[in-house]
KEKE-3310 file (N, C-alpha, C; in steps of 0.2 Angstrom, whole numbers, plus 5000, padded with zeros to 4 digits):
npx = (4795:4794:4806:4803:4804:4817:4812:4812:4809:4810:4815:4816:4820:4821:4830:4824:4809:4799:4787:4789:4779:4780:4772:4769:4773:4785:4793:4811:4821:4832:4845:4843:4852:4859:4869:4882:4883:4882:4894:4904:4901:4903:4917:4922:4919:4927:4939:4939:4937:4949:4958:4954:4957:4971:4973:4968:4977:4988:4984:4983:4996:5001:4994:5000:5013:5012:5017:5021:5015:5022:5015:5014:5007:4999:4986:4972:4962:4948:4945:4942:4951:4952:4961:4969:4983:4986:4997:4995:4984:4989:4991:5003:5006:5012:5005:4990:4973:4959:4943:4931:4917:4901:4894:4887:4880:4877:4873:4863:4848:4831:4835:4847:4858:4862:4858:4854:4859:4864:4875:4877:4867:4871:4885:4885:4882:4894:4903:4899:4903:4917:4920:4922:4933:4944:4953:4960:4967:4975:4985:4992:5000:4992:4982:4965:4952:4939:4933:4924:4915:4909:4904:4913:4906:4893:4898:4903:4891:4883:4891:4891:4878:4878:4887:4900:4918:4929:4940:4934:4935:4933:4934:4931:4935:4946:4956:4956:4945:4941:4953:4955:4945:4932:4923:4914:4917:4909:4910:4911:4899:4890:4893:4890:4898:4911:4927:4929:4933:4943:4940:4931:4914:4896:4888:4879:4876:4875:4884:4894:4904:4908:4924:4940:4956:4973:4988:5005:5020:5037:5053:5057:5046:5040:5025:5016:5005:4997:4987:4970:4953:4937:4918:4913:4925:4926:4919:4926:4929:4918:4912:4899:4893:4901:4898:4884:4887:4889:4878:4862:4853:4861:4866:4853:4848:4843:4834:4832:4844:4856:4846:4838:4845:4847:4850:4858:4849:4837:4830:4814:4809)
npy = (5027:5018:5006:4989:4979:4967:4950:4935:4917:4901:4894:4901:4916:4932:4944:4956:4967:4958:4951:4937:4924:4914:4904:4898:4887:4892:4895:4892:4906:4912:4904:4898:4892:4881:4887:4881:4877:4889:4895:4887:4891:4904:4904:4898:4908:4918:4915:4919:4932:4936:4933:4943:4954:4953:4954:4967:4974:4972:4978:4991:4994:4993:5004:5014:5013:5017:5027:5044:5060:5076:5091:5105:5116:5131:5132:5141:5144:5149:5152:5151:5161:5169:5171:5156:5145:5129:5124:5131:5124:5113:5117:5117:5104:5088:5080:5079:5077:5079:5080:5080:5088:5088:5102:5116:5130:5137:5127:5120:5111:5103:5090:5088:5083:5092:5109:5126:5131:5121:5107:5092:5079:5066:5068:5077:5068:5060:5069:5072:5060:5061:5072:5073:5065:5072:5078:5068:5063:5074:5073:5063:5069:5073:5083:5086:5091:5099:5102:5112:5117:5130:5146:5153:5159:5152:5139:5141:5145:5133:5124:5130:5128:5114:5112:5108:5107:5105:5112:5120:5123:5134:5132:5140:5149:5143:5129:5118:5108:5104:5099:5088:5080:5081:5091:5096:5103:5116:5112:5098:5095:5099:5090:5078:5069:5064:5063:5052:5044:5037:5034:5038:5042:5043:5058:5058:5064:5077:5093:5090:5079:5066:5064:5060:5066:5065:5072:5075:5083:5088:5092:5103:5109:5106:5099:5084:5074:5060:5051:5047:5044:5038:5037:5021:5019:5027:5022:5016:5026:5030:5028:5025:5017:5006:5001:4998:4987:4977:4973:4963:4967:4974:4987:4989:4994:4990:4993:5007:5013:5026:5034:5035:5042:5058:5075:5079:5086:5085:5074:5066:5061)
npz = (5023:5037:5043:5046:5061:5064:5065:5073:5072:5080:5070:5058:5049:5042:5033:5029:5028:5035:5045:5056:5061:5075:5077:5065:5052:5042:5026:5027:5026:5031:5040:5056:5070:5082:5097:5096:5083:5077:5081:5075:5061:5062:5064:5053:5044:5049:5044:5031:5033:5039:5029:5020:5027:5027:5013:5011:5018:5010:4998:5002:5005:4992:4986:4993:4987:4974:4960:4961:4955:4950:4955:4946:4943:4948:4960:4966:4980:4989:5006:5024:5028:5017:5002:4996:4993:4985:4993:5004:5009:5016:5028:5036:5038:5032:5023:5013:5012:5001:5000:4988:4986:4979:4973:4966:4964:4952:4943:4949:4950:4947:4945:4950:4964:4973:4979:4976:4988:4996:4997:4988:4995:4997:4998:5009:5018:5018:5022:5035:5040:5041:5049:5063:5064:5059:5068:5074:5062:5060:5070:5064:5055:5044:5035:5033:5022:5013:4996:4985:4970:4972:4978:4992:5003:5002:5006:5019:5026:5025:5031:5044:5047:5048:5058:5056:5058:5050:5037:5023:5006:4992:4975:4965:4950:4949:4940:4947:4951:4938:4933:4941:4938:4944:4942:4927:4911:4902:4888:4889:4895:4886:4876:4882:4888:4898:4906:4920:4934:4928:4915:4900:4900:4898:4904:4919:4931:4931:4933:4942:4951:4964:4973:4979:4983:4985:4992:4994:5001:4999:5008:5001:4998:4986:4979:4977:4968:4974:4974:4969:4970:4965:4964:4968:4974:4985:4995:5006:5014:5021:5036:5042:5032:5033:5046:5043:5034:5043:5049:5049:5039:5030:5019:5013:5001:4990:4975:4978:4980:4986:4989:5001:5009:5018:5021:5036:5045:5039:5039:5040:5052)
capx = (4792:4798:4808:4800:4810:4819:4809:4814:4806:4815:4818:4816:4822:4822:4834:4820:4804:4794:4786:4788:4775:4783:4767:4767:4778:4786:4799:4817:4825:4839:4846:4844:4855:4861:4875:4888:4884:4884:4902:4907:4900:4907:4924:4923:4919:4933:4945:4938:4938:4956:4961:4952:4961:4978:4972:4967:4984:4993:4981:4984:5003:5002:4992:5006:5019:5010:5021:5018:5016:5023:5010:5018:5002:4996:4979:4970:4956:4945:4943:4940:4955:4953:4964:4974:4986:4986:5002:4992:4979:4992:4991:5009:5007:5015:5000:4984:4967:4954:4936:4928:4910:4897:4890:4888:4874:4875:4870:4858:4841:4827:4838:4854:4858:4863:4853:4858:4861:4866:4879:4874:4865:4875:4891:4884:4883:4901:4907:4897:4907:4924:4921:4925:4940:4950:4958:4965:4971:4980:4990:4996:5003:4987:4976:4959:4948:4934:4933:4918:4915:4904:4906:4915:4900:4889:4901:4903:4884:4881:4896:4889:4872:4879:4891:4906:4924:4934:4940:4930:4937:4930:4938:4928:4940:4952:4955:4957:4940:4941:4959:4955:4939:4926:4918:4914:4917:4903:4910:4910:4892:4887:4894:4886:4903:4917:4932:4927:4935:4948:4937:4926:4908:4891:4887:4872:4875:4876:4891:4899:4904:4912:4930:4945:4963:4978:4994:5011:5025:5044:5056:5059:5040:5037:5019:5015:4998:4999:4981:4963:4948:4930:4913:4913:4931:4925:4915:4930:4929:4912:4911:4892:4892:4905:4893:4878:4889:4890:4871:4858:4850:4866:4864:4846:4847:4840:4829:4832:4851:4857:4840:4836:4849:4845:4855:4857:4844:4831:4826:4807:4808)
capy = (5021:5016:4999:4985:4976:4960:4946:4928:4911:4896:4891:4905:4923:4935:4950:4962:4969:4953:4948:4930:4921:4908:4898:4895:4884:4896:4893:4895:4911:4913:4899:4899:4886:4881:4891:4877:4877:4896:4896:4884:4895:4910:4903:4897:4915:4922:4913:4923:4939:4937:4934:4949:4959:4953:4957:4974:4977:4972:4983:4998:4995:4994:5011:5019:5012:5020:5033:5051:5065:5083:5096:5111:5121:5134:5132:5146:5143:5154:5148:5155:5166:5172:5167:5151:5141:5122:5123:5133:5120:5108:5119:5115:5097:5085:5076:5082:5074:5083:5077:5084:5088:5090:5108:5121:5134:5139:5122:5117:5111:5098:5083:5088:5081:5098:5114:5133:5133:5115:5102:5085:5076:5061:5071:5079:5061:5058:5074:5070:5054:5062:5079:5072:5061:5076:5080:5062:5063:5080:5070:5058:5073:5073:5088:5084:5097:5098:5107:5112:5122:5134:5152:5151:5161:5146:5134:5143:5145:5126:5121:5132:5124:5107:5112:5105:5111:5104:5117:5118:5128:5135:5131:5144:5153:5138:5123:5112:5103:5101:5095:5082:5077:5081:5096:5095:5109:5117:5108:5091:5095:5099:5083:5073:5064:5067:5058:5051:5037:5035:5032:5043:5039:5048:5061:5057:5067:5085:5096:5089:5072:5066:5061:5061:5067:5065:5075:5076:5088:5087:5097:5109:5113:5103:5096:5078:5071:5053:5046:5050:5039:5041:5032:5016:5019:5031:5018:5014:5032:5031:5024:5023:5011:5000:4998:4995:4981:4971:4971:4959:4970:4978:4994:4989:4999:4987:4997:5014:5016:5030:5040:5035:5047:5065:5079:5077:5090:5085:5067:5067:5059)
capz = (5026:5043:5042:5051:5065:5062:5070:5071:5076:5082:5064:5052:5050:5036:5034:5026:5033:5035:5052:5056:5066:5078:5078:5059:5048:5036:5023:5030:5022:5034:5044:5063:5072:5089:5098:5094:5075:5076:5082:5069:5055:5063:5064:5046:5040:5051:5040:5025:5035:5040:5022:5017:5030:5024:5006:5011:5020:5004:4993:5005:5004:4985:4985:4995:4983:4968:4959:4962:4950:4953:4954:4944:4942:4954:4961:4971:4983:4994:5012:5030:5029:5011:4996:4999:4987:4987:4998:5011:5012:5020:5035:5040:5038:5026:5019:5012:5009:4999:4998:4983:4987:4973:4975:4961:4963:4945:4939:4953:4947:4950:4944:4954:4971:4976:4977:4976:4995:4999:4993:4987:5001:4999:5000:5015:5022:5018:5026:5042:5042:5043:5052:5070:5063:5057:5074:5074:5056:5061:5074:5060:5049:5039:5035:5029:5020:5007:4991:4980:4965:4974:4982:4999:5008:5002:5010:5026:5028:5026:5036:5051:5048:5050:5064:5055:5060:5045:5032:5016:5002:4986:4970:4959:4947:4948:4936:4951:4950:4931:4932:4944:4935:4948:4939:4920:4908:4897:4882:4891:4897:4879:4872:4886:4890:4901:4910:4927:4937:4924:4909:4897:4900:4897:4910:4921:4937:4931:4932:4947:4953:4970:4973:4985:4980:4991:4990:4999:4999:5002:5012:4997:4996:4980:4980:4973:4969:4976:4974:4968:4970:4963:4964:4974:4978:4991:5000:5012:5018:5025:5042:5043:5028:5036:5051:5039:5031:5047:5052:5045:5033:5026:5017:5012:4996:4983:4972:4980:4980:4991:4989:5007:5013:5019:5025:5043:5048:5035:5040:5042:5059)
cpx = (4797:4800:4805:4806:4811:4816:4811:4810:4812:4819:4818:4817:4822:4825:4830:4814:4798:4793:4786:4784:4778:4779:4766:4774:4780:4793:4806:4820:4831:4840:4847:4846:4857:4868:4881:4889:4885:4891:4906:4907:4904:4915:4926:4923:4925:4939:4945:4940:4946:4960:4960:4956:4968:4978:4972:4973:4988:4990:4983:4992:5004:5000:4997:5012:5018:5015:5017:5019:5017:5017:5013:5013:4999:4989:4977:4963:4954:4943:4942:4945:4957:4957:4969:4976:4985:4991:4999:4987:4982:4992:4997:5010:5010:5011:4993:4979:4962:4948:4933:4921:4906:4893:4892:4881:4872:4872:4865:4851:4837:4831:4845:4853:4860:4858:4858:4861:4864:4870:4875:4873:4869:4882:4891:4885:4890:4905:4905:4902:4915:4925:4924:4932:4946:4955:4963:4969:4977:4986:4994:4999:4998:4982:4971:4954:4943:4935:4927:4919:4909:4907:4908:4909:4895:4891:4901:4896:4882:4885:4893:4882:4873:4884:4898:4912:4929:4934:4937:4932:4933:4935:4936:4934:4946:4951:4955:4952:4940:4947:4959:4948:4933:4921:4919:4913:4911:4904:4909:4902:4888:4887:4891:4891:4908:4921:4930:4929:4939:4946:4932:4919:4902:4890:4880:4871:4875:4883:4896:4898:4909:4919:4934:4952:4967:4985:4999:5016:5032:5047:5057:5052:5037:5031:5018:5008:5000:4993:4975:4959:4941:4925:4913:4920:4931:4922:4919:4931:4923:4911:4904:4891:4895:4901:4887:4880:4889:4883:4867:4855:4855:4864:4857:4844:4845:4834:4829:4839:4852:4851:4837:4839:4846:4850:4853:4851:4837:4828:4819:4805:4813)
cpy = (5019:5008:4995:4981:4969:4955:4939:4923:4906:4893:4895:4912:4926:4942:4956:4963:4964:4951:4941:4927:4915:4902:4895:4892:4888:4893:4896:4899:4913:4908:4901:4892:4887:4885:4887:4878:4884:4898:4893:4888:4901:4909:4902:4904:4919:4921:4918:4930:4941:4937:4940:4955:4959:4956:4964:4977:4977:4977:4990:4999:4997:5001:5016:5019:5015:5026:5039:5055:5072:5087:5103:5116:5124:5134:5137:5144:5149:5150:5153:5161:5170:5168:5162:5147:5133:5121:5125:5128:5114:5110:5117:5108:5094:5081:5079:5078:5078:5079:5082:5083:5091:5096:5114:5125:5136:5133:5118:5117:5105:5091:5083:5086:5087:5104:5121:5134:5127:5110:5096:5082:5070:5063:5074:5073:5059:5063:5073:5065:5056:5069:5078:5068:5066:5077:5074:5062:5069:5077:5064:5062:5073:5079:5086:5090:5095:5104:5106:5118:5127:5140:5150:5153:5155:5140:5135:5143:5138:5123:5123:5129:5117:5106:5108:5110:5110:5110:5115:5124:5128:5135:5135:5148:5149:5132:5117:5106:5100:5097:5088:5078:5076:5086:5095:5102:5110:5113:5100:5090:5095:5093:5077:5067:5067:5061:5058:5044:5034:5032:5038:5039:5045:5051:5060:5060:5074:5087:5094:5081:5071:5062:5063:5061:5068:5068:5075:5081:5086:5093:5104:5112:5110:5099:5090:5076:5063:5048:5050:5044:5042:5035:5027:5016:5024:5028:5017:5020:5034:5026:5021:5017:5005:4997:4995:4988:4975:4969:4967:4962:4974:4985:4994:4994:4997:4991:5004:5017:5020:5035:5040:5040:5054:5069:5078:5080:5090:5078:5069:5065:5060)
cpz = (5032:5043:5048:5055:5062:5067:5068:5075:5077:5075:5058:5054:5043:5037:5030:5030:5032:5042:5051:5062:5069:5078:5071:5056:5042:5033:5026:5025:5025:5040:5052:5066:5080:5090:5095:5086:5073:5076:5077:5063:5056:5062:5056:5042:5043:5047:5034:5027:5036:5034:5019:5020:5028:5017:5006:5013:5014:4999:4996:5004:4996:4983:4987:4991:4976:4966:4960:4956:4953:4951:4953:4942:4948:4954:4967:4973:4987:5000:5018:5031:5022:5006:4999:4993:4990:4993:5005:5014:5016:5027:5040:5041:5032:5021:5019:5009:5007:4997:4994:4983:4981:4976:4970:4960:4956:4941:4943:4949:4950:4949:4947:4961:4975:4974:4977:4983:4999:4995:4992:4994:5003:5001:5007:5020:5023:5023:5033:5045:5044:5047:5059:5069:5062:5062:5075:5068:5057:5065:5070:5054:5043:5040:5030:5028:5014:5002:4987:4976:4966:4978:4989:5004:5008:5007:5017:5029:5030:5031:5043:5052:5051:5056:5063:5057:5055:5040:5026:5012:4995:4981:4964:4957:4946:4943:4940:4950:4943:4930:4935:4943:4940:4946:4931:4917:4904:4891:4883:4892:4890:4875:4876:4888:4893:4905:4917:4929:4932:4917:4906:4897:4899:4904:4913:4928:4937:4930:4937:4949:4959:4969:4979:4981:4986:4988:4996:4997:5003:5006:5008:4995:4990:4982:4975:4974:4969:4974:4973:4967:4968:4964:4969:4977:4984:4996:5007:5016:5022:5030:5043:5038:5030:5042:5048:5036:5036:5050:5047:5038:5028:5025:5015:5007:4990:4981:4973:4980:4986:4992:4996:5012:5013:5022:5032:5047:5044:5035:5043:5049:5064)
residu = (UNK:UNK:UNK:UNK:UNK:UNK:UNK:UNK:UNK:UNK:UNK:UNK:UNK:UNK:UNK:UNK:UNK:UNK:UNK:UNK:UNK:UNK:UNK:UNK:UNK:UNK:UNK:UNK:UNK:UNK:UNK:UNK:UNK:UNK:UNK:UNK:UNK:UNK:UNK:UNK:UNK:UNK:UNK:UNK:UNK:UNK:UNK:UNK:UNK:UNK:UNK:UNK:UNK:UNK:UNK:UNK:UNK:UNK:UNK:UNK:UNK:UNK:UNK:UNK:UNK:UNK:UNK:UNK:UNK:UNK:UNK:UNK:UNK:UNK:UNK:UNK:UNK:UNK:UNK:UNK:UNK:UNK:UNK:UNK:UNK:UNK:UNK:UNK:UNK:UNK:UNK:UNK:UNK:UNK:UNK:UNK:UNK:UNK:UNK:UNK:UNK:UNK:UNK:UNK:UNK:UNK:UNK:UNK:UNK:UNK:UNK:UNK:UNK:UNK:UNK:UNK:UNK:UNK:UNK:UNK:UNK:UNK:UNK:UNK:UNK:UNK:UNK:UNK:UNK:UNK:UNK:UNK:UNK:UNK:UNK:UNK:UNK:UNK:UNK:UNK:UNK:UNK:UNK:UNK:UNK:UNK:UNK:UNK:UNK:UNK:UNK:UNK:UNK:UNK:UNK:UNK:UNK:UNK:UNK:UNK:UNK:UNK:UNK:UNK:UNK:UNK:UNK:UNK:UNK:UNK:UNK:UNK:UNK:UNK:UNK:UNK:UNK:UNK:UNK:UNK:UNK:UNK:UNK:UNK:UNK:UNK:UNK:UNK:UNK:UNK:UNK:UNK:UNK:UNK:UNK:UNK:UNK:UNK:UNK:UNK:UNK:UNK:UNK:UNK:UNK:UNK:UNK:UNK:UNK:UNK:UNK:UNK:UNK:UNK:UNK:UNK:UNK:UNK:UNK:UNK:UNK:UNK:UNK:UNK:UNK:UNK:UNK:UNK:UNK:UNK:UNK:UNK:UNK:UNK:UNK:UNK:UNK:UNK:UNK:UNK:UNK:UNK:UNK:UNK:UNK:UNK:UNK:UNK:UNK:UNK:UNK:UNK:UNK:UNK:UNK:UNK:UNK:UNK:UNK:UNK:UNK:UNK:UNK:UNK:UNK:UNK:UNK:UNK:UNK)
# end
């Protein structure tokens, strides 16, 4: 369905797909005011925005102040240059961000958001959002990459299809996805429950779930896990959603959730 345009009259407006006839007296569903009153309301809201910005700054600092844990287990991945350790994924930099995209051809089916040849369409949307940002992160001592529990040739083929340039690694044969709770073991799947987002819940998404994990390393080469986030904790990493949050309709996902999203080359129009 094609969204209807937002139409306003002198006194009424609606932030959903309803045309408003300026000749009719309709119930006010969103206030339309003079410029002077608009500025007053905007300044009032600006106070809340500034407080939120300060709160976000404090939260970001608290996140950076969290304790680290030493990564003393060896993880091996496969990437564009063959076998790679977790240390190799840093690519010479001191900080590493790994987006864990849902993709497992062995468990793909009618109810999964991934297929045998393509990752989760929502994860694809997320990866679209950071692809062109990576070069800027590199200049702040940050390597950004993706990891999935799928064979590397599948990742390379889809990455070429999307035109992505960030590195994407296969964790097949490694415990990495399981240890960081974005892939579930056969035992967890059989039990129907697994740890995700720091609690044990029923599994509803199949064998994979999305997440992001952050690592750093010291001058001696020791690697530390500094942060991981899951579920709505990933919202702040999606620039497109941040733009949707400032427009009148917002994300407009009531009743559909993220099911409006398509892989970039699969939208019907």
